[in-house]
N, C-alpha and C positions, 0 to 999 in steps of 0.2 A: 504494500500500500504506500502510495506517495505521501511525503510529508504534508503536502497541501490537503490531502484527503483526511489525514489524521487531525490536522488543525481544524478542518471544517467539522469533524465529529466532536472535537473538544469545544468548539464554539457552540455547537448544538447543546452540549451538556451545560455549558455556562448559561445559555438562555433558559433551559429547562429548570435549573436549580436556582437561578437568580430570584425566582419568586418565593423561595423558601425563607421563612423568618431567620434573620441574622446572616444570610448569605450575601456576600459582596462579590461582584464579578471582577475579573482581572483589571487592574488599573492601567495597564500599558506602561509605556516609558521604558526605562532601562534598569538593569540590575536584577538581582535574584528576586523572584516573586512577581515579576511584571506580568507574567501570564499565568497567575494562580487564582483559583477560587478560594475564598476565605469564609470561614464561619467565625463570627465575632473576633476577627483579627487573626485567626489561626488558619494557615494554609492546609487544605485537605485534598486538593487535586490541582495539578498544573501540567502545562504543556512544556516539555523540555527536549530539545534536540530530536524532534520528530516523533516523540512518544508522549503518551499520557501517563502521568505518575500520580499515584494515590498514596495517602498516608493511611495505613491500616494496622491492626494489631499484628505483632510479630508472628503469632501462630498462623494467622490468615496469609501473611506474606510467605511463610514457609510452605503452606499448602499450595499456593499459586505457583511458586517457583518450582516446587516438587512436581507439579502437574505439567510443567513446561509452558506455562502461559505467559512467562516473562521472566524478568530478573530483578534482583534488588537494585534500587537506584543508587548510583554513585555520583555525588556532586562534584566530580573531577578532583577528589581529594585522595583517591586510591583506596577508600574503605567503603564497601557497600553498606548502606544504612538499613538497620534491622526493621524499621517500621515503614519503609518507603518501597513501593512496588512500581516498577516500570513495565507497563503492559506491552506485550508483543502486539503490534498493530495488525498483524495478520491473523490473530486469534480472537474469536468472539465477535458477535454481531452487536448492533446498537443496544439491544436489551441488556447484554452482558456489560457493556461499558457503563450504562446507566446504573445497573445494580452495584458495580464496584464504586461508582461515584457516590451513590447513596450510602453505601457501607462506610466509605471514608467520611462522609458528612456526619453520620451517626457517631463514628469514632471521635470526631472532633468535638462532639457535644451537641450535635444537631437533634438528638433525641428521636422521638417517635415519628416526627414529620419526615425524617430521612429514610425510613424503612422502605425497602423496595415495594413497588405497587403491583 
């Protein structure tokens, strides 16, 4: 999948989740977090280097990585992060992407409104 297609899917997630209480769409600009969805100031999903990255519980990230659905996110510091999952853009349809985004929102504290529908 082309990076532009992944970005379009991420933009769709942003529009979908921007209506949830406490969710703020990416601010744009430059620097870390410029393309990140936030819940009450906490990043829970972002577009980085052609992939969508989600903050999820470590156990969930272990499961997703173990199933071959992506890798742990590395912020170019040489150490993969335990609670950050970088989704393989070739795996999963739109419903899968939304489910992961809603799980990430719930993990950030978005509560019941973030549960998959």
